[in-house]
C-alpha positions in Angstrom: 137.0 98.3 74.2 136.4 94.7 74.6 134.8 95.1 78.1 132.7 97.6 76.6 131.4 95.4 73.7 131.0 92.4 76.4 129.0 94.6 78.4 126.7 95.7 75.5 126.5 92.2 74.5 125.3 91.2 78.1 123.0 94.4 78.5 121.4 93.4 75.0 121.0 89.8 76.0 119.4 90.8 79.4 117.1 92.9 77.8 116.1 90.4 75.1 115.7 87.8 77.7 113.5 90.1 79.9 111.4 90.9 76.9 111.1 87.3 75.8 110.2 86.0 79.4 107.6 89.0 79.7 106.1 88.0 76.3 106.3 84.4 77.3 104.5 85.2 80.6 102.0 87.4 78.9 101.5 84.7 76.2 100.8 82.0 78.9 98.0 84.1 80.5 96.7 85.2 77.3 96.1 81.5 76.2 94.7 80.3 79.4 92.2 83.1 79.5 91.4 82.1 76.0 90.9 78.6 76.8 88.6 79.5 79.7 86.6 81.9 77.4 85.9 79.0 74.8 85.2 76.4 77.5 82.9 79.0 79.1 81.1 80.0 75.7 80.9 76.5 74.8 79.4 75.3 78.1 76.7 78.2 78.2 75.6 77.5 74.7 75.4 73.6 75.1 73.5 74.4 78.4 71.1 76.6 76.6 70.3 74.1 73.8 70.0 71.1 76.2 67.4 73.4 78.2 65.4 73.8 74.9 65.7 70.2 74.4 64.4 69.1 77.4 61.4 71.5 77.5 60.6 70.4 73.9 60.8 66.8 75.1 58.4 67.6 77.9 56.1 69.3 75.7 56.1 66.6 73.0 55.7 63.9 75.8 52.7 65.8 77.3 51.1 66.0 73.7 51.5 62.3 73.5 50.5 61.2 77.0 47.6 63.4 77.3 45.3 61.4 74.8 46.5 58.2 76.9 44.9 59.6 80.1 41.5 59.4 78.9 41.9 55.6 78.2 40.0 53.8 80.9 42.7 51.4 81.8 45.6 54.0 81.5 46.8 56.3 84.2 49.2 59.2 83.8 50.4 60.2 87.3 53.6 61.3 89.3 53.6 57.8 91.5 53.4 55.7 88.7 56.4 53.3 90.0 55.0 49.6 90.4 51.6 50.3 88.8 50.6 48.3 85.7 49.6 50.4 82.8 50.7 53.7 84.5 52.7 56.2 82.9 54.5 59.4 84.4 53.0 62.8 83.9 55.2 65.3 82.1 56.8 66.9 85.1 57.9 63.4 86.4 59.0 62.6 83.0 61.3 65.5 83.0 62.5 65.3 86.6 63.6 61.4 85.8 65.1 62.5 82.6 67.3 65.1 84.4 68.0 62.5 87.3 69.0 59.7 84.4 71.5 62.0 82.5 73.0 63.7 85.9 76.8 62.9 86.3 77.5 64.6 89.7 81.0 63.2 90.0 81.8 64.7 86.5 80.3 68.1 87.4 77.5 67.4 84.9 73.9 68.1 86.3 70.4 68.4 85.1 67.8 69.4 87.8 64.2 70.4 87.4 62.9 71.9 90.6 60.1 74.4 91.8 59.8 76.7 94.6 56.7 74.8 95.6 57.4 71.1 95.1 54.7 68.3 95.7 54.8 66.6 99.3 56.3 63.6 97.6 59.3 65.7 96.3 59.8 68.0 99.2 63.2 67.0 100.1 64.7 67.0 96.5 62.1 69.1 94.3 62.8 72.4 95.8 66.0 74.7 95.2 69.0 72.6 96.7 71.5 75.4 96.8 72.1 79.3 96.6 72.3 79.3 92.6 68.9 77.7 92.5 67.6 80.3 95.0 68.9 83.0 93.3 67.6 81.6 89.8 64.1 81.6 91.0 64.4 85.2 92.2 65.7 86.2 89.1 63.7 84.5 86.3 60.7 86.4 84.9 58.9 86.7 81.7 61.2 89.2 80.6 64.2 87.6 81.7 63.6 83.8 81.5 67.4 82.6 81.9 70.0 83.0 84.7 73.4 81.7 84.7 77.1 82.1 86.4 80.3 80.4 86.7 80.9 78.5 90.2 82.2 75.2 91.8 79.9 72.3 92.1 81.5 69.1 94.1 84.8 70.6 93.8 84.8 71.2 89.8 84.2 74.7 88.1 81.2 74.6 86.0 78.8 76.9 84.0 75.6 76.9 85.8 72.4 77.9 83.5 68.7 78.1 84.8 65.7 78.6 82.4 62.4 79.3 83.8 59.5 77.0 83.3 56.1 78.8 83.0 52.6 77.8 83.8 50.6 76.7 81.0 46.6 76.6 80.9 46.8 72.8 81.4 49.2 73.1 84.1 47.1 75.5 85.9 44.2 73.4 85.8 46.2 70.6 87.3 47.9 72.2 89.8 45.1 74.3 91.1 43.0 71.5 91.6 45.2 68.8 92.5 44.7 67.9 96.4 48.2 67.4 97.0 49.4 70.7 95.2 51.1 73.0 97.8 50.1 76.2 95.7 46.3 76.5 94.2 46.4 80.1 92.9 48.4 79.7 90.0 48.0 81.8 86.7 49.0 81.3 83.2 52.5 83.1 82.8 53.7 82.2 86.4 57.3 81.0 87.1 56.4 77.3 88.0 60.0 76.4 88.5 63.4 76.2 86.4 65.6 73.7 84.8 69.1 74.0 86.1 72.0 72.8 84.1 75.6 72.6 85.2 78.2 72.1 82.4 81.7 71.2 83.5 84.4 73.6 81.9 86.9 70.9 81.3 89.9 73.3 81.0 92.2 70.1 81.0 90.1 68.4 78.3 93.0 66.8 75.9 92.3 68.0 72.6 91.6 71.8 73.5 94.5 71.7 76.0 97.0 69.9 73.5 96.3 72.3 70.8 96.9 75.5 73.2 100.1 74.0 74.5 101.2 73.4 70.8 100.7 76.9 70.2 102.4 78.1 73.3 105.3 76.2 72.5 105.4 77.4 68.9 105.3 80.8 70.4 108.2 80.3 72.9 110.2 78.7 70.1 110.1 81.6 67.6 110.3 84.2 70.1 114.0 83.8 70.5 114.5 84.2 67.1 112.1 87.1 66.3 109.4 89.0 67.8 107.4 88.4 64.6 106.3 85.1 66.0 103.7 86.9 67.9 101.7 87.4 64.5 102.2 83.6 63.9 100.7 82.7 67.2 97.7 85.3 67.1 97.0 83.9 63.7 96.9 80.1 64.8 94.7 81.3 68.0 92.5 83.1 65.4 92.2 79.9 63.4 91.4 78.0 66.5 88.7 80.4 67.7 87.0 80.3 64.2 87.3 76.6 64.0 85.6 76.2 67.5 83.1 78.9 67.0 82.2 76.9 63.6 81.8 73.6 65.5 79.7 75.4 68.2 77.5 76.7 65.3 77.0 73.4 63.8 76.0 71.9 66.8 73.7 74.5 67.9 72.0 74.4 64.3 71.5 70.7 64.7 69.9 70.9 68.1 67.8 73.7 67.1 66.5 71.8 64.2 65.6 68.8 66.5 64.1 71.2 69.1 62.0 72.6 66.3 60.8 69.6 64.5 58.1 66.8 65.4 59.7 63.6 66.3 57.3 61.6 64.4 56.1 63.3 61.1 59.4 65.3 60.7 57.3 68.5 59.8 57.5 71.8 62.0 56.4 71.3 65.5 54.0 73.8 67.6 57.2 75.9 69.0 58.2 76.2 65.3 54.7 77.1 64.5 54.5 79.8 67.2 57.7 81.2 66.0 56.7 81.3 62.5 53.2 83.1 63.2 55.0 85.8 65.3 57.3 86.5 62.2 54.8 86.3 59.5 52.5 89.0 61.1 55.1 91.5 61.1 56.0 91.0 57.3 52.5 92.8 56.2 52.0 90.4 53.2 49.0 88.5 52.4 48.8 85.1 53.9 46.3 82.2 54.4 45.9 80.4 57.9 44.5 76.6 57.4 43.9 74.4 60.5 42.9 71.1 60.1 42.7 67.8 62.1 41.7 64.3 61.4 38.2 62.9 61.6 37.5 60.2 64.4 41.2 59.5 64.7 40.6 58.1 68.1 38.6 55.3 66.7 41.7 54.3 64.5 44.0 54.4 67.6 41.4 52.3 69.7 40.7 50.0 67.0 44.1 49.4 65.5 46.8 50.6 68.2 49.0 53.5 68.3 51.5 52.1 65.9 48.9 52.1 63.0 47.8 55.5 64.3 51.4 56.9 63.6 51.4 55.3 60.5 48.4 57.1 59.4 49.7 60.5 60.8 52.9 60.0 58.7 50.9 59.1 55.6 48.5 62.1 56.2 51.7 64.6 56.4 53.4 63.1 53.3 50.2 63.5 51.3 49.4 66.9 52.6 52.8 67.9 52.2 52.5 67.0 48.4 49.7 69.1 47.9 51.2 72.2 48.8 53.7 74.6 47.0 57.4 73.3 48.0 59.1 76.6 49.0 56.3 78.9 49.9 54.1 76.9 52.2 54.3 76.2 56.3 53.3 73.0 57.5 53.2 72.1 61.2 51.8 69.5 63.6 50.4 71.6 66.5 48.6 68.8 68.4 47.9 65.1 68.2 46.0 65.0 65.1 45.8 68.8 64.5 47.8 70.4 62.0 48.4 73.8 60.7 49.1 75.0 57.1 50.3 79.0 56.5 50.3 79.9 52.7 52.3 82.8 52.1 51.6 85.5 49.3 48.5 83.7 48.3 45.1 84.8 47.0 41.7 83.4 47.4 41.8 81.5 44.3 45.0 79.9 45.3 43.7 78.9 48.7 40.6 77.5 46.9 42.9 75.2 44.8 45.1 74.2 47.7 42.4 73.3 50.2 40.4 71.2 48.0 43.7 69.5 46.7 44.5 68.6 50.4 40.9 67.2 51.0 41.1 65.0 48.2 44.8 63.8 48.9 43.8 62.8 52.6 40.8 61.0 51.5 42.8 59.1 48.7 45.4 57.7 51.4 45.8 54.1 51.5 47.2 52.2 54.6 49.2 49.2 53.6 47.7 46.0 55.3 44.5 48.0 56.3 42.9 48.9 53.4 39.5 49.2 55.3 41.0 52.4 57.0 39.3 55.5 55.5 41.0 59.0 56.5 39.4 62.2 56.2 39.8 65.6 57.5 38.0 68.7 58.5 39.5 72.2 57.7 39.0 75.8 58.6 40.8 78.9 56.8 40.9 82.4 56.6 42.9 85.0 54.5 44.2 88.3 55.6 45.2 91.0 53.1 44.9 93.9 55.5 46.7 94.4 58.7 45.4 97.5 60.5 45.3 96.3 64.2 45.4 92.6 63.1 47.0 90.2 65.5 47.8 86.5 65.0 46.0 85.4 67.6 42.6 86.8 66.3 43.6 85.5 63.0 43.9 81.9 64.1 40.9 82.3 66.2 39.0 82.7 62.9 40.4 79.6 61.3 39.8 77.7 64.3 35.9 78.7 64.3 36.0 77.8 60.6 37.3 74.3 61.6 34.6 73.7 64.3 31.9 74.7 61.7 33.2 72.2 59.3 33.0 69.6 62.2 29.5 70.6 62.9 28.4 70.5 59.4 29.3 66.8 59.1 33.1 66.7 58.9 35.3 65.8 56.0 34.9 69.2 54.5 36.6 72.8 54.3 35.0 75.8 55.8 36.4 79.4 54.9 35.7 82.5 57.0 36.5 85.9 56.0 38.8 87.8 58.5 37.3 91.0 59.6 39.3 93.5 61.8 36.3 94.8 63.3 
């Protein structure tokens, strides 16, 4: 009888030992996979936001340097090194920005490249490995991103590529540049890509420490009862939600930066395009006002760009104060060109707001420069019927009204009715 009890006890102990080891092994692999999944997701989202930020930085830089290229003493070019009063062009700016933040030994890389690099960048400006070759072959307007996990310099990383498309100004420059290797570019062609490598950091202290703590808790309580599985899963779920919340917070902050004009702190051109695409589908009456500052280049030439920036900020603050706080959208879409979209508005409301904007701009006083007088020219249109209407046609009507305001002497508002036909 005693031997039978001992045999039963041994069998029971063996069964529980087997279950414990099996559950321990399963939990180990589950936590490892979970850690890898979290690291991969975080790396992918970080790379996506970084690509958007770099693209927006290049666009913002281009908007600021394009006017400078017209200055008789300043040049904007690729080979600017060692040349007084010479600035890098937007492409060179993006390339050197990537080179400055790249840390190859840590597995972090940011590389801008093209299938048709200029002669001075033939060795480093083209695709450097199989991932970059594969990305160029996959990137299109319908699929502008490409990513996968691979090893880089012995480090496991998440590789993310985002297409760079040819714009109208890019086409003009590349097709006419004497050193351009390709002269038949069209708007919308994939000019190249931004390649971002983010190390997965599976041994990162905070994440790994938390995962080891969860694993130890699981094993300890498994000896007492299998119910500790629920405790471990609950802890893992809480950790997942916490990490997801942090990722969302970081993504929200970076997206806000990518959609905000760095000088005036209102919406930028990217945000303006997205808002236009959104509002045209809502089918509610709205107005578009396009305005720019009259003879602003003279202010920059006479007082310098610091004072010019001060004037732009003052204009934005003045115009924003003239708008309805919750319903109206205000964006900087060019150097001194701005757009206002009035939602759920009537012609009477448009008339009141437009005149108020003109007056607020004219009343601006720049401290220490009382002789500066700022005015603006405005064009607008109002749409109430949407049969076949496109946002491109609506904005074109407002632009035409702006050009007419300039021809009539500036410092005025011209409104044109939108006609679908």
